[in-house]
Structures are given as C-alpha cells and as structure tokens.
C-alpha positions in Angstrom: -1.4 -18.8 -17.9 -4.7 -19.3 -16.5 -4.4 -19.7 -13.0 -4.1 -17.5 -9.5 -1.7 -16.6 -7.5 -1.5 -16.3 -3.2 -1.2 -12.6 -2.0 -0.1 -12.2 1.3 0.5 -8.3 2.8 1.6 -8.4 6.5 2.6 -5.5 8.5 4.9 -6.3 11.6 0.9 -6.6 13.8 -0.8 -8.5 11.5 -1.8 -10.1 8.2 -4.0 -7.9 6.5 -4.8 -10.3 3.4 -3.8 -13.7 2.7 -6.0 -14.8 -0.2 -6.2 -16.4 -3.8 -6.4 -13.8 -6.7 -6.3 -13.4 -10.6 -3.8 -10.4 -10.5 -2.2 -8.1 -8.4 -0.7 -4.5 -8.8 2.0 -3.2 -5.8 3.7 0.4 -5.9 7.2 -0.3 -6.9 9.9 2.3 -5.7 10.7 2.2 -9.4 7.1 2.2 -10.6 3.7 0.2 -10.5 4.0 -3.6 -11.1 1.6 -6.1 -11.9 2.1 -10.3 -11.1 0.3 -12.9 -12.6 0.5 -16.7 -12.2 4.2 -17.6 -14.0 5.7 -14.3 -12.7 9.6 -14.3 -12.8 11.1 -14.1 -9.6 11.7 -10.9 -7.7 12.5 -8.8 -5.0 11.6 -4.5 -4.8 11.0 -1.8 -2.2 7.8 -0.4 -2.0 6.6 3.3 -2.1 3.3 4.6 -0.1 0.5 3.9 -2.3 -2.2 1.6 -3.3 -2.2 -2.3 -3.8 -4.7 -3.5 -5.7 -6.0 -6.8 -6.9 -8.4 -9.1 -8.7 -9.8 -11.7 -6.5 -10.7 -15.3 -7.3 -13.9 -14.0 -7.8 -12.9 -11.3 -10.5 -13.4 -8.2 -7.7 -11.8 -5.8 -7.4 -9.9 -4.9 -3.6 -7.8 -1.9 -2.5 -5.3 -1.9 0.1 -3.2 1.2 1.6 0.6 0.3 1.6 2.9 2.2 3.3 6.7 1.7 3.0 8.6 -2.1 2.9 9.3 -5.2 0.5 7.5 -7.1 -2.1 8.9 -10.3 -3.2 7.4 -11.6 -6.1 7.3 -15.6 -7.3 5.8 -17.3 -9.4 2.8 -18.2 -7.5 3.2 -15.9 -4.8 3.1 -12.0 -4.2 4.5 -11.6 -0.7 4.3 -8.2 0.2 6.0 -6.8 3.9 4.8 -3.5 4.4 5.2 -0.6 7.3 1.6 -0.2 7.7 -1.2 -1.3 5.4 -5.0 -1.3 5.9 -7.9 -2.5 3.9 -9.7 0.8 1.9 -13.0 -0.5 4.0 -10.6 0.0 7.3 -9.0 3.2 6.3 -10.5 6.2 9.3 -11.5 9.2 6.8 -11.2 11.4 9.7 -8.1 10.1 11.6 -6.1 10.9 8.2 -7.3 14.1 7.5 -6.2 15.2 11.4 -2.8 13.5 10.7 -2.9 15.7 7.3 -3.6 18.6 8.8 -0.8 18.4 11.8 1.6 17.2 8.9 0.6 20.5 7.4 1.2 22.3 10.5 4.8 20.8 11.1 5.9 21.7 7.4 4.9 25.4 7.9 6.7 26.4 10.6 10.0 27.9 9.8 12.1 26.3 12.1 15.4 23.9 12.5 13.8 21.7 15.0 11.2 20.1 12.7 11.6 17.1 11.1 11.0 17.9 7.3 11.2 14.4 5.9 9.2 12.7 8.6 6.7 15.3 7.9 6.7 14.9 4.5 6.2 11.0 4.6 3.2 11.9 7.3 1.6 13.9 4.9 2.1 11.4 1.8 0.3 8.8 3.8 -2.3 10.9 4.8 -2.8 11.9 1.4 -3.0 8.7 0.0 -4.7 6.8 3.1 -7.7 9.9 1.9 -7.5 9.5 -2.0 -8.1 5.9 -1.6 -10.9 5.8 1.1 -12.7 8.6 -1.4 -12.5 6.6 -4.3 -15.5 5.0 -5.1 -14.5 2.0 -8.1 
C-alpha cells in the first residue's frame, strides 16, 4: 500500500508536529510500534522515548516524547504526550542540569524524597540528552 499517513503530536501546551509522513515509530508502553498507511486501529499508552518518522519528502525526523497516549488509525497516528519536543529544539544544557538535579535527589537517603518522580525526571533528561547528541 503506497501512501502517507497524518502524524499529529500534541502536548497540553502546543502542537509539536502535524504533517504527512510515510511511517512513524513510537515508544509504546509494551514496546516500540510503527504505523504505515492502512494500519489496524489501536490505542496504547506511551513511555518516555523517541518518536521517529520519515517525512513525505523521505527525510528522517525525531521527537522526544514523555508519557501520554497514542491512537493509530488506518490513515493517522495521533500522539497526546505529556511533553514532547523536536530534536532540534532540545536544550542540552537544560537537560544536563535536570539530570544533575535528579541524580542529587536520588543520592539523598531521606524519606522526604519522591524517588519515583526523581527517577522519572532522570529518565526524561537522559533521553533528551541522548536524542539531542545523536547524529543521524
């Protein structure tokens, strides 16, 4: 089946991307999944990771995404993410600062630390840094 699908990645603050793509691959909570034209309809939760896709022009693009949901339809993939940003928009300095703050919180051995939140912040920062520093 030749043709494109519409990819929409949306956060509570903004539309990150809305364009025609050949294929989109996202980090589902049960594993990475790809969507092409004619895909079976399904809904899944997302984990922190990278959405990568091939644009209609054949170029590869990358988006950091953290949490949320994805709905695949035969002609569209909609991602409702807690946070998302294009690779080119990632501020590595800010991400490295966030990583250091999360690491410091995790090193503390007090009961007033929310370890789950600190681990999630660390995971988000690491993914942002890896994506921003990857050359593809």
